C-alpha positions in Angstrom: -8.5 -183.3 25.5 -10.0 -179.8 26.0 -8.2 -177.3 28.2 -11.5 -175.7 29.2 -12.3 -176.6 32.8 -16.0 -177.1 33.6 -17.4 -174.5 36.0 -19.8 -175.1 38.9 -22.6 -173.7 36.7 -22.1 -176.6 34.3 -23.2 -179.0 37.0 -19.6 -180.0 37.8 -20.2 -179.3 41.6 -23.1 -181.8 41.6 -21.1 -184.5 39.8 -18.1 -184.0 42.1 -20.3 -184.0 45.1 -22.1 -187.2 44.0 -18.7 -189.0 43.4 -17.4 -187.9 46.8 -20.6 -189.1 48.5 -20.4 -192.4 46.6 -16.7 -193.0 47.6 -17.3 -192.1 51.2 -20.3 -194.5 51.4 -18.3 -197.2 49.7 -15.4 -196.7 52.2 -17.7 -196.8 55.2 -19.4 -200.0 53.8 -16.0 -201.6 53.3 -14.9 -200.7 56.9 -18.2 -202.2 58.2 -17.8 -205.4 56.2 -14.2 -205.9 57.5 -15.4 -205.1 61.0 -18.3 -207.6 60.8 -16.0 -210.4 59.7 -13.3 -209.4 62.2 -15.7 -209.4 65.1 -17.1 -212.8 64.1 -13.6 -214.2 63.7 -12.5 -212.9 67.1 -15.6 -214.4 68.7 -14.7 -217.8 67.2 -11.1 -217.4 68.4 -12.4 -216.6 71.9 -14.6 -219.6 71.9 -11.7 -221.9 70.9 -9.5 -220.5 73.7 -12.3 -220.9 76.4 -13.1 -224.4 75.2 -9.4 -225.3 75.4 -9.1 -224.0 78.9 -12.3 -225.7 80.1 -11.6 -229.1 78.6 -11.0 -230.7 82.0 -8.8 -230.0 85.0 -5.8 -231.5 83.2 -5.8 -228.6 80.9 -5.6 -225.9 83.6 -1.8 -225.8 83.5 -1.7 -225.7 79.8 -4.4 -223.0 79.8 -2.1 -220.6 81.6 0.6 -221.0 79.0 -1.8 -221.1 76.1 -2.1 -217.3 75.3 1.7 -216.6 75.3 2.3 -219.6 73.0 -0.6 -218.8 70.8 0.3 -215.1 70.6 3.9 -216.0 69.5 2.8 -218.4 66.8 -0.1 -216.3 65.4 2.1 -213.1 65.2 4.8 -215.2 63.4 2.2 -216.3 60.9 -0.2 -213.3 60.6 1.8 -210.3 61.9 0.6 -207.9 64.6 -2.8 -208.0 66.1 -2.5 -211.2 68.2 -0.7 -210.0 71.3 -1.5 -211.7 74.6 -3.7 -208.8 75.5 -5.6 -209.0 72.3 -6.2 -212.7 72.7 -7.3 -212.1 76.2 -9.7 -209.6 74.9 -11.2 -212.2 72.4 -11.5 -214.6 75.3 -13.4 -212.0 77.4 -15.5 -211.2 74.4 -16.7 -214.8 74.1 -17.4 -215.0 77.8 -19.5 -211.9 77.6 -21.4 -213.1 74.5 -21.5 -216.9 75.0 -22.9 -219.4 72.5 -26.3 -219.4 74.2 -26.6 -215.6 73.8 -25.7 -215.9 70.1 -28.2 -218.7 69.5 -31.0 -216.8 71.2 -30.2 -213.6 69.2 -30.1 -215.5 65.9 -33.3 -217.4 66.6 -35.1 -214.0 66.7 -33.5 -212.7 63.6 -33.3 -215.7 61.2 -35.9 -218.1 59.8 -35.9 -221.3 61.9 -34.2 -223.6 59.4 -31.2 -221.2 59.1 -30.6 -221.2 62.8 -28.4 -223.9 64.2 -29.8 -225.8 67.1 -28.8 -224.7 70.6 -26.6 -227.7 71.4 -22.9 -227.0 71.8 -22.1 -229.4 69.0 -24.4 -227.8 66.5 -23.3 -224.3 67.5 -20.1 -225.0 65.6 -22.2 -224.7 62.5 -22.4 -220.9 63.0 -21.0 -219.2 59.9 -19.2 -215.9 60.1 -22.2 -214.4 58.3 -24.6 -215.7 61.0 -22.3 -214.4 63.8 -22.0 -211.0 62.2 -25.8 -210.7 62.4 -25.8 -211.5 66.1 -22.9 -209.1 66.7 -23.8 -206.0 64.8 -21.5 -203.5 66.4 -17.8 -203.0 65.4 -15.0 -204.7 67.2 -13.9 -201.4 68.7 -17.4 -201.0 70.2 -17.2 -204.5 71.8 -13.8 -203.8 73.2 -15.1 -200.7 75.0 -18.3 -202.6 76.1 -16.4 -205.5 77.6 -13.5 -203.5 79.2 -15.4 -200.3 80.2 -18.5 -201.6 82.0 -18.8 -203.0 85.5 -21.9 -205.3 85.1 -23.8 -207.2 82.5 -26.8 -204.8 82.9 -24.5 -201.8 82.3 -23.0 -203.4 79.2 -26.4 -204.3 77.9 -27.6 -200.8 78.4 -24.8 -199.2 76.5 -25.0 -201.8 73.7 -28.8 -201.2 73.3 -28.3 -197.4 73.3 -25.4 -197.6 70.8 -27.5 -199.7 68.5 -30.6 -197.5 68.9 -28.8 -194.3 68.4 -26.1 -195.5 65.9 -23.4 -194.3 68.3 -19.8 -194.0 67.0 -17.0 -195.5 69.1 -16.2 -191.9 70.3 -19.7 -191.4 71.4 -19.8 -194.7 73.2 -16.5 -193.7 74.9 -17.9 -190.4 75.9 -21.0 -191.9 77.3 -19.1 -194.5 79.4 -16.7 -191.9 80.7 -19.5 -189.6 81.8 -21.3 -192.5 83.5 -24.4 -192.1 81.3 -25.8 -195.5 82.6 -25.6 -194.4 86.3 -27.1 -191.0 85.5 -30.0 -192.5 83.6 -30.5 -195.1 86.4 -30.7 -192.4 89.1 -32.8 -190.0 87.2 -36.5 -189.5 87.9 -37.0 -188.6 84.3 -35.1 -191.4 82.5 -36.7 -190.6 79.1 -35.4 -187.0 79.2 -31.9 -188.2 80.2 -31.9 -190.8 77.4 -33.0 -188.3 74.8 -30.5 -185.7 75.9 -27.7 -188.1 76.1 -28.3 -189.6 72.7 -27.7 -186.3 70.9 -24.3 -186.7 69.2 -21.6 -184.0 69.5 -19.5 -182.8 66.6 -16.4 -184.5 68.0 -18.2 -187.9 68.0 -18.2 -188.2 64.2 -15.8 -190.7 62.6 -14.8 -189.9 59.0 -14.7 -192.6 56.3 -10.9 -192.2 56.3 -10.7 -192.8 60.1 -13.1 -195.8 59.8 -10.8 -197.4 57.2 -7.7 -196.6 59.2 -9.1 -197.9 62.5 -6.0 -199.6 64.1 -8.0 -202.8 64.7 -9.0 -203.0 61.0 -5.4 -202.4 59.9 -4.1 -205.1 62.2 -6.8 -207.6 61.1 -5.8 -207.0 57.5 -2.1 -206.9 58.4 -1.7 -203.6 56.7 0.9 -201.1 57.8 -0.2 -197.8 59.4 2.5 -195.2 59.3 1.7 -194.1 62.8 -0.6 -196.5 64.5 -1.8 -196.0 68.1 0.3 -198.9 69.3 3.4 -197.2 67.8 2.5 -194.0 69.5 1.9 -195.7 72.8 5.3 -197.4 72.6 7.1 -194.1 71.8 5.4 -192.4 74.6 6.2 -195.1 77.1 9.9 -195.1 76.2 10.1 -191.3 76.5 8.3 -191.4 79.9 10.7 -194.1 81.1 13.7 -191.8 80.2 12.0 -188.7 81.6 11.4 -190.3 85.0 14.9 -191.6 85.2 16.3 -188.2 84.3 14.4 -186.5 87.1 17.0 -187.7 89.6 18.0 -190.8 91.5 14.7 -191.5 93.1 13.2 -193.7 90.3 14.7 -197.2 89.6 13.5 -199.0 86.6 11.9 -202.4 87.4 10.1 -203.5 84.2 8.1 -202.7 81.2 4.9 -204.4 80.1 4.8 -206.4 83.4 2.1 -209.1 83.2 -0.2 -210.0 86.1 -3.0 -212.5 86.3 -6.2 -211.7 88.4 -8.7 -214.4 88.5 -8.8 -215.9 85.0 -7.8 -212.7 83.2 -4.4 -211.5 82.2 -3.4 -207.8 82.5 -0.3 -205.8 81.7 1.1 -202.6 83.2 3.1 -200.4 81.0 5.9 -199.4 83.3 6.9 -200.5 86.8 9.4 -198.4 88.9 10.7 -198.5 92.4 10.9 -195.1 94.3 13.9 -195.2 96.6 12.9 -192.4 99.0 9.3 -193.6 99.3 10.4 -197.3 99.2 7.4 -198.3 97.1 6.6 -199.6 93.7 5.2 -197.0 91.2 2.8 -198.6 88.6 2.3 -196.6 85.4 -0.5 -197.1 82.9 -0.7 -195.1 79.7 -4.0 -194.5 77.9 -4.6 -192.7 74.6 -8.2 -192.0 75.4 -10.2 -189.9 78.0 -9.7 -190.9 81.6 -12.6 -193.0 82.7 -13.8 -194.5 85.9 -12.9 -197.9 84.5 -9.3 -196.8 84.2 -9.2 -195.6 87.8 -10.8 -198.8 89.0 -8.4 -200.9 87.0 -5.4 -199.1 88.5 -6.6 -199.7 92.0 -6.9 -203.4 91.1 -3.3 -203.3 89.9 -2.1 -201.6 93.2 -4.0 -204.2 95.3 -2.3 -207.0 93.3 1.1 -205.4 93.5 0.8 -204.9 97.3 -0.1 -208.6 97.7 2.3 -210.2 95.2 5.1 -207.8 94.3 5.8 -205.8 97.5 8.7 -207.1 99.6 8.7 -207.0 103.4 9.5 -203.6 104.7 8.4 -201.8 101.6 5.5 -199.3 101.6 2.3 -199.8 99.6 2.5 -199.3 95.8 1.2 -196.2 94.2 -0.5 -196.0 90.7 -0.1 -193.3 88.1 -2.5 -193.1 85.2 -1.4 -191.0 82.2 -3.8 -190.1 79.5 -2.3 -188.7 76.3 -5.4 -187.4 74.7 -5.1 -185.4 71.5 -6.1 -182.1 73.0 -4.7 -182.3 76.5 -2.8 -184.7 78.7 -3.9 -185.9 82.1 -1.8 -187.4 84.9 -3.6 -188.8 87.9 -2.1 -190.6 90.9 -4.1 -193.4 92.5 -3.6 -192.9 96.3 -6.9 -194.1 97.6 -5.4 -197.5 98.6 -2.9 -196.0 101.0 -3.5 -196.8 104.7 -3.9 -193.1 105.8 -3.9 -189.5 104.7 -0.5 -188.7 106.2 1.1 -191.3 103.9 -0.9 -190.0 100.9 0.3 -186.5 101.6 3.9 -187.7 101.9 3.6 -189.5 98.6 2.2 -186.4 96.9 5.1 -184.3 98.3 7.8 -186.5 97.0 6.4 -187.7 93.7 6.7 -185.5 90.6 3.9 -183.1 90.2 1.1 -184.1 87.9 1.4 -180.9 85.8 5.0 -181.7 85.2 4.1 -185.1 83.8 1.2 -183.7 81.7 3.5 -181.1 80.2 6.1 -183.7 79.2 3.4 -186.0 77.8 1.9 -183.2 75.7 5.4 -182.0 74.5 6.4 -185.6 73.5 3.1 -186.2 71.7 3.5 -182.9 69.7 7.0 -183.9 68.7 5.9 -187.4 67.6 3.0 -185.9 65.6 5.3 -183.4 63.9 7.7 -186.2 62.9 4.7 -188.0 61.3 3.7 -184.9 59.4 7.2 -184.3 58.3 7.5 -187.9 57.1 4.3 -187.7 55.2 5.3 -184.4 53.6 8.6 -186.0 52.4 6.9 -189.1 51.0 4.2 -187.1 49.4 6.7 -185.2 47.4 8.5 -188.2 46.1 
């Protein structure tokens, strides 16, 4: 082999650039293919869960116990990715995109003979390939659409804009958090708002490496991520639990990952404390994304549920605390709107830890965890 290295003038830069482009395109295509099959599979799982629950009143009791049992059995067989929350997400996904919706979409996209008839029996003939054509966005997109929107029209708006503009998940997150739908609805010049809002920002881009390492993709393939979001979330929750207990004797630990059922949906709060001086429950929810209106609304829903079902006679109304551990900056926000008057809200704010104290601890802990990851990677890279 020659020791003479080719220079850029020899056309090396072009060859190298072509190969990089080829590999990045291939990795993006691989991530899209996995996402398409994953989304279709999760729709089918959601359909089976809903059909089991709706198969007569006799199944109602069994339906309540279905998700925990199914979660335990599937995780034993397939590994992570099938928590109760994730199964509930699949159930909500199917309810948002029911069989009739899929049939209607496919009837517009496929030649008539290839489209199963609309009867419930024949809808079972949907192949995963058929479903992936009716559900063209990634699973991460659908999770945001189902969880982050408040009405069917709002969800359809964001879905149509995401498809039209080729939005990444980050762009969709940003648009939902900034209430793009409401701004477009109220604007007198909707076209200008839509055109301006559709312009991506540099931070919206998702690299091929990030697409492949999407935590949902890794979970679906049962591949290990050295530092997945769920691991980061677990580590932050444990540190926050210790931090609040170290602040003094006011906080008493009640529970972690406490489940609650509202309507037909299951939810889970990350941490539940009792504050001795305020004599109230403190509900804590941790997010790894930007704080959005959906997060605030969800916390108020938790507080209402806790006031009705968890609060004992003589105790004060519960308070919510939303913590967002974003990459660049942490945010701590108390949910005090549900308290009966401003005097009580002011008392709560005086006694509870200041938001900036919690934000500083969250940022410090995240930096420490990131540093450990980098250190671990450096060590392994030198082996």
